[in-house]
N, C-alpha and C positions, 0 to 999 in steps of 0.2 A: 865478325858479327855473329851473335848467337841466335839461332832460329828457334822459335817457340812452336812446339808441335801440340796442337790441341787434340784431346782425345775424341775419337769418333763417337757420335751418339749411340746409345745402346740399341741393339737390335731387339725385336720382339721376343726372341728366345732368351736373350739376356735379361730382359725385364721380367719374364716369367720366372727365370731361375732366381732372381733376386727377391722374389716374393716370399721365398722360404729361407729362413736364416741359415746361412752356412756357418761353419766354425769361425768364431771371431773372438775378440777380447770380451771379458765379462761385461764391461761397460757397454760395448756395442750391442751385445746380445740383449741386455736389459732395455736399451733404447729401442731396438727392433720390436721387442715384445710389447713395450708400453706405448709406442708411438701412436698407433691408430686409436688406442683406447682413449687417449687424452685429447684427440682432435675435436671431439664433439662436446660442447658444454652441456648437452642434454642428458648425458649418460648417468651422471650421479643422481640427479633428481628422479630419473626413471627407475634407477636401481632402488633408491629409497622408497619410491612408490610401490615397487614390486614387493619389497620386504614388508612394508606396512600392510599391503593388501593380503599378503600371505599370513601375517600375524592375525589380521582380522578374520580371515577364513578359518584359521586353526583355533582361535580363541573364542570366537563368538558362540555363546550358548554352551560352553564346554561342560558346565556342571550338569546339563540335562542327562548325561550318560551315567550319572550316579557313580557306582564303584567300577563301571566298565567291566573288566574281567576280574571278578571278585577273588579268583585264585591268586593273582598277583597283588591285588589290593590288600588282601589280608597280610601278605608278606611285607608289603610297604608299611602297613600299620605296625607290624611286629618289629621291623627294623627301626621305626621311629621311637620305640619304647626300650629296646635292648640293643646295645652295641654288638653283642654276640650274635643276636639274630640278624642284625645289619650285615655283619661280615659274612655269615654263612648263607644268608638268604632264607632264613627259617620261615615256615608258615605261621608260627606263633611265637610270642615273646618268651615262652618257656622252653623253646628249642627242642620240640619233639622230632620234627622232620623238616627238611628243606623243600623248596620248590624244585621242579625237575630241570632247572637251568642253572648255569652259573649266575651270580647275583649282581653283576655290575650295573645292569639296566635298572635295578631296583634302587640303587644308592641315591641318585639325584632325587627321586620321588620321596624316599624315606627322609632325606635331609630336609626337603621342603616341608613335609608333614611335621617333622620335629620342630621346625622354626615357626610355621604358621598354624599348626594344629591340623587335625584330621578332617579333611573335606575332599570332595571330588575335585575342586579347583586346585587345592594345594598339591594334590597328587598328579593331576594331568597337565598343569601348566608347564612343567619341565619338558614333557613330551612335545608339546606344541612349539616351545622355543627351540627344541632340537630340529623340528621341521623347518623353522625359519632359518636356522643356521645351515641346514642342508641345502636350502635353495641358494643362499648366499655363497656357500662354498662351491657349489656346482657352477654358479656363474663365474667365479674366479678361475676355476679349472678350465672351463671351455674358453673363456676369454684368452687365456694364455696359449692355448693350442691354436686358436684361430687369429689371434691378434685383432679381434673384432669384438668390441663390447656388446654390440647388438646381438651377436650370436650367443654370448653368455647370458644376456637377458632372456632370449628366447628359450634357452635350456632351462633357466630357472623358472620361467613361467610354466613350461610344460610339466616340470616336476611338481610345482605347486598345485597344478590342476589335475594331476593324475588321481583318479578316484581312490585307489587303494592307498596312496600316500596321504590323502586327506583323512582317510579312516585311521591309519596307524599313527599319524602324528596327533591324533585326538584320542588316543587309546593308551592303555598302560601295558601293552605287550613289549617284548624286548626289541622288536623290529625297528623302532624309531632310532634307538641308539646304534644298532647294527648298521643302519643305512648311513647315519652321520659319520661314523668312524670309517666306513669303507670309502665314502666319497673323499674323506680326508686323506686316506692312504693313496688314492689316485693323485690328488693334488700334490702331495709330498713327492711322489715319484716324478711327476711332471717338473716340479721345481728342481729335483736332483738332475734330471736330464738337461734342464735349462742352465744350471749353474754347476759346471764340473768341479770348480774349486770348493764347492760346499755340498757336493753330492753325498758324501758319507753322512753328514748330519741330517740331511733331508731324508735319506733312506732309512736312517735309524728311526726318525719320526714316523715314516710310512710303515715300517715293520712293527713299531710299537702300536700304531693305531689298529693294524690287523690283529695284533695280540689282544688289545682291549676289546675289539669286536668279538673275538673268541669268548672273552669273559662275559659278553652280553648274550651270545646265542651259539656258542660252541662251534662245531665244525663247519657250519654254513659260512662262517667268515672266510674260510680258506678257499672258497670258490674263486676269489679274486686273485689268488696267488699266481696261477699260470699267466694271465694277461699282464700282471705287474712285472713279473720276471721277464716275460717275452719283450715287452716294450722297452725295458731298460737295456736288455741285451742287444736289441736291434738299433735303438735310437741314441743311446748315450755316446759321448765323444771319446772317452778314454779307450785304451786298448782292450781287446777281448779279455785278456787275463785280469786286468784291473776291474773291468765290469763284473767278472765272476766273483772277485774278492769283495767288491762292494755289495753284491747280492748276498754273499755269505754273512756279511756284517748285518745286513737288513734282516736276514733270517734269524740270526742270533738275538737281535733286539726283539723280534716277534716272540721267540721262545721265552725270553725273560719277561716280557710284558704279560704273556698269558700264563707262564709257568709258575710264577711266584705264588699265586693263589692256589693253584693246583697242588704244588708241593706242600704248602702249609696244611691244606686239608688232608692230604694223604698221610702226612707225618703226625697230625694231631691225633691223640688217642681217641678211638671211636667211642669209648665210654663217656667222654666228657664233651662231645660235640653232638649235634643233631644227626639223625640218620639222613643219608643222601637220597632225597626223593627221586624216584624214577629209576633207581638201580635195584638190583635184586641181591647184591652182596655188599651194600653199604660202601660203595667205591665210586669216587668221582671220576676215575679213569674209565670204569665200566660205563658210567653214564655218558661220558664224552665220546667214547669210541663205539659204544653199542647203541643204546636207545636213542641218543641224540647224534649219532655218527653214522656208521655203516648201516645200522638198522633202518635208517631213513631211506637208504638207497635200495637195499635188497628186501625190505619188508620184514626182516627177522628182528622183531622188537619185543623181547621178552617183557611181559608186564603191560604191553600195550592193549588198547581197546580195539585195534584194527590191524592193518598191515596185510601183507600177503596178497595184494591186489584189491583190497577192500576200500581203497581211497580213490576210486575212479579209474577210468580207462586211461592207460598211458599211451604216448605216441606224440608225433610232431604236432598234431592239432589240439593237444590237450589245453594249451593256453588260450585257444580260441573258443573253447566250449561255453555252453550257456551259463555255467556258474562261475567261470573265471574270466571270460572275455571282457565283460563290463568292468572288471577291476583294472586291467592293464593293456588289453589288446588294441586299443584305439589307434595308437601310432606305431605298434609293433611292425606291421608290414612296411610302413614308411621308413622306419629305422633300418630295417634290413636292406631295402632298396637303396636308400641313401648311403649306406655303408658300401654297397657295391659300386655305386656311381662315384663316390668319393675316392675309393681305391683306384678306380679307372683313371680319374683325372690327376691323381697324385702319383701315378705309377712311376714316372721318371723324375720325381722331385728329389730323390736321394733319401737315404735312411734317416738322416737327421731332420727331415722336414717336420715341422711341428703339427701341421694339419694331419699328416700321416700318422704321427705319434698319437694324436687324439683318436683317430679312427681305429688304430690297432688296440689301444688299451680299452676303450669303451666297447669296441666290437668284440674283443675277447671276453670282456665281462658279460656282454649280452649272450654270446654263443655258449659259453661254459655254463652260466647259471640257467639260461633258458633250456638247454638240453638236459641239464640235471633235473630241473622241475618237470620236464616233459616225460621223463622216463623213470623217475624214482618210484619205487614200489611201496615204500613205507608211508607213514603219516604225511599227508599233504593237505594244506588248507589254502584257499584262494588268497588270503592276505599275505602269504609268503612272497607273493609276486611283487611286493614293494621293492624287493631287492633288484628287480629289473628296471624300475622306474628311472633311476639316474642314468643308466646306460642308454635307454631309449631316448630320453630327453637330450642327452649329449650328442648322440649320433644324428638325430634330426637337426639339431642346431648346427653342428659342424658340417653336415651334408648340405644344408641350406646355404651356409656361408660359401662353401666351395662352388655350388651351382650359381650363386650370385656373382662370384668372381669370374665364372666362365659363362656368363649370361649371353655372350655373343656366339656361343657354340650351339649348333643345332642339337647336338646330343644333350647338352645341359637343358635346353629349352624343352625338348620332348620329354626328358627325364623328369623335370619338375612338373610338367603337366600330368604325366603318368602318376606321379606320387600323389598329387592333389586329388586326382580323380579316384585313385585307389583308396585313399584315406577317407574320402567322403562316402564311398561305397561301404567301407568297413564300418563307418559310423551308422549308416543306414541299417546294416545288419544288426548291430548291437542295440540300437535304439528300438528296432522292431521287436526285440525280445521282451521289452517292457511296453506292451501295447498301450497301456493306460497312462504312461508317463509322457507328457508333452507330445501327443501324437503327431502334431504338425512339424515338429523339429526335424524329423528324419527326412521329410520331403524338402524342407528349406535347406538343409545341409547338402543334399544331393544337387539341388538346383544351383546353389552358389558354387559348389565344387566343380560341377560340369562347366558352368559358364566361365569360371575362373580359369580352368584348364584350357578351354578353347581360346580365351582372350590371351592367355599366356603365350600360346603358339604365335600369336600375331603381335607380340609386345613391341616389335620394332616399328610397327606402323601406327602405334598409339601415341597420343600426346602424353606428356609427363603426368598430368593430373589423372588421366585414366590409368596410367601404369601404376600410380600409387593406390588407386582404388582396387586394381587387380591384386596387388600385393596384400591389401587389407582383406579382400575376399578370400584369398588363399589361407590366411591365418584363421579367419572365421570358419571356413570349411573344415579345417583340421582340428580346431580346438573347441568348437561349439558343443559337440557331443560330450567329451570328457568334462568340460566346464559345467554343463548342466548336471551331470552325475556328481561332480565334486560338490556343487552347492547343495544338492539333495542329500549327499552324505553328511555334510556339515550341519544340515538342518534337522537331521534325524538322530535321536538318541540311540546308542549302541551299547548293548550289554551281552554278557555271556562269553563262552570260551571260543566260539567260532563266529566272529563278526564278519560282515560282508558289506562292501560299499555299494551305493546306488540303489535304485528302486528294485522291486521284485521282478524276476524274470518269469515267474509263474511256474518254475520247474521244481520247486521244493529245494531241499538241501540248503546251500548257502546263497541262494539267489537274492535274498532280501536283506535289508539293513538290520543290524542288530543280531544277526545270526541266521536262523532258518525261518523262512516264511511258511505258514501253514498251507495245506492244500496241495501237496505235491509228493512225489516219491522221493526215495533216498537219493541224494546227490553225492558228489565227490567229497564234500566237506563233512559228511556224516558217516561215522563208523558203521560197519555192516550190521551190528547188533543194536544200534541206537538210532531208531528211525523217528524218534519224537521230534517235535518242533519247539523252538524257543524264540519267539519273536520279541519285538520291543514292547509289545502290549501285554506280556505275561501269558502268552498262549501255553496251554498245558501240553506236555509231551510225555512220552512213555518213560523217560528216565527220571522224572521227579514229579512232585505234587504241584508244581507251578513252574512258570517260565522265568522271565527276567526279574531281578531284584529291584526293589524300589530305590529311589534316590536317597542319599545320606540324610538321616534325620526323619525320614518318612515312617509312618506307622501303618499297620494293616489291621483289619478286623479279625483276620485269621492268619496264622503263620504258615510258612511253607518250608519244607526241609530241603528244597533244591534237588540237585542230582548230579550226574556226571558232568554236564555241560552248563548248568545254571546254578547260580548262588542261592543260598537259602535266604528266607525273609523272616526277620524277627518281628516281635510285637512288644508293646509296653509290658504286657503281663509276663512274657518270656524273659524280657530284659530284667524285670524286677526279680524273677526267680533266679537268674544266673548271677546277678550282682549281689544278692543277699549273702553276706558272710563270705564273699569271694576271696578276701585276704587270707583266709584260712586254708586255701587250696592252691596248688600249683597251676592246675587247669580248672577253669570254671565248668568245663564240660568236655566231652569227647564225642566225636561223630565219625561215621565211616565216610571217607573221601573228603578231599580238600574243599570242594565247593559246598558240600553240606555244612562243613564247619565254618566256612568263611563269613557267611552273613551274620551269624550270631557273634562272632568275634568282632566284626566291624561295627555292629550295633552297640556292643557293650565295651569295646576296647579292652577286653579281657582275653587271656590265652584260651583257645579252644583247640584241643588235640585233633589233628586230622589223621585218623587211623587209616593206614595204607596209602597215604599220599593222594595224589590227584585221582588216580584210577581206583583207589581202594585196593590195589593189587600189590603194593610194596609190603614185604614181610616185616613191617614195623608199626607198632611194637608187636612182639610175639605175644601169644596168649599168656605165657608165664610172666612176662614183663608187665602186661596190662593188669594181671591179677595182683602183682606186687604193688603197682601204683595204687590200686584200689585199697589194698590192705594197709598201705602207709598213709591213706587219707589224702592222696594228692589229686584225685579227680572227684569232682562233686556230682556231676550229672552225666548220663549217657543219652544222647539224642538219637532216636531211631532214624535210620537212613531213609531218604525219600525214594530210592530206586537203585537198581543194579548197574554195575559197570559193564558187564559183558566182556566179550573178547577173551583172550587168553589170560587167565589169572585175574579176571575182573572181580568186582565186589561180591558177586553172587556165585563165583566159581566154587565148586565143591572142594572142601579141604583148604581153602585159602585162609590166611591169618585173620583177615577182617571178618570172614564168615564165622570162624571159631569164636572170636571175641563177641560178635553180635549174638550168637547162639548162647554163649555162656551168660551174658547179661540177661537175656530174656528168660532164661531158665532159673536164674537165681535172684532176680530183683523184681520188685513190683512196678508195674507201669502206671503212669498217670498221663492224662491228656491235658495239655495246656494250649489253648487257642488252636486246636486241631493238630498239635504236634505231640507225638508220643515221647515221653521223657521218663528216664529211670534215675532215681536218687541212689547214688552209690555210697553215700556217706553213712548209711545206717547198717552196713554190713549185709552179708548174704541172708536172704529171707528163708 
């Protein structure tokens, strides 16, 4: 007679070990990863609601920001007119000079403008859609590491409501595309760890996305490489040697994805392509490794308007400062604390534990990028911190999921209470910096936070309904502050080169929306030689004759030439002057600096040469080249600059190319004033 032996019920230790997937068949792994996600019928409607709410937040009133950053808007317009300008990222359709970045972030906007015509909406909608995609992709990445859809939804909501994310996904800077591609690279790496049989193809995708991120904003994209490589080496199932080979394949795919464009530009004859803006030697490699690379770290940025310590005090507390804290710091302490708590609770789970995988990759992202931003001595703006938003959102969500799983633990209970109390205190500090903005909110947040933290300690004694209310209070205490800033950011038009999220902090610099609020001293966001202000209401500053440009199609009674950080404003009379007989010229006009040129180009949709690029400090064109253009009848007008660039090699620097050109024009041609703007007609020859 055969005796049947039944297996003993699993012990508590065995149940804990089974909560993290051990090596198994691919089918079993997929079942483990997806099982908890599909248990609740409410997940998909809530996810759809999150994405729709994010789209509403990012798209509502989008056209109010006009051309946003007119420096990039002019390049978008040029790319919609000329495929050559599209490929190189030229500032004008006649391809005089490029923007000072690689151009991939401009391509979706240029294609949209080519299809739908030039408008603020057609330019900015692709950016907003990238924001919605980023929220969805972060949800998917966090869901896979926690096997908990609600954690993914929390991560997506936190990212969607981060003030600097709202700002950048409604703006035309490269940071929107950079963020989307980097989140995608993490997702692809997680999928490679999850599916050993398909690891190579997922790693190729991940490496390619980092390469594409490089083509959006150069070396900043590479800050995610250490955590990506570390997490695969630690958590992947193949042997160490195989893991290293896989990473080499991923690295090769990254080089190919980023290098094809770099190689073409380097090999293209310089005489038949635009000058590489931001470089001093017409080299894309110099731009990538210098001005937009190591120069950002050490402050040695030739041709820059700042650097060398002029961009704010560095140190561990930089991200909590008055001009940066409101952009990103709301949940930064919570993310760090939850990272530590999560690592403590998963310390014995094994290297392939998926929650541990999430903590390592997002924690590495946060630490590497956060420390870089804290100590970099070169150009640094508060909006760069959008690169921290996905990591903060993911760590808070993963940490919350782990504490929920460990809710019977005293350490987890006290840790959760501490995080909630600390986050509400952080919100109080940040809200207090904007004293006139919803003054009651900071007290409400602290009251809810403290009450929630206290009740959380007693959660075992509470009935279920009260426990749900406590959980709701915790979410409110943590998200009310950033949500209020997010709505304020979406409701406020933003223009200029240094936008900032949320209401004014009253400290000047980048404290206010749209750039710099008047009434304060120089802040981190303002270069040391440029202390003017440029608010959303057109506040005058020292760098130009006016502040923010008008919305597309708007007219002014008097023109403004803009300046280093603000775009120029054209008028009907100036437009008529530039468009008259424009087909006879390669450039309707030339002006010192990209922002001075941009407004006239966007108003007329005609090429306007940006002499010296963004800062007016690039040696292009040379005086001899400019004189030849004039002699050949290629430039119709020269528009006098609205102000100087400052810094090393700025627009007003003695002996700079732009100064030589400006001096030559003023000495040899007759000036006329059109709607308050000084214009020189170059078509009649030297006077």
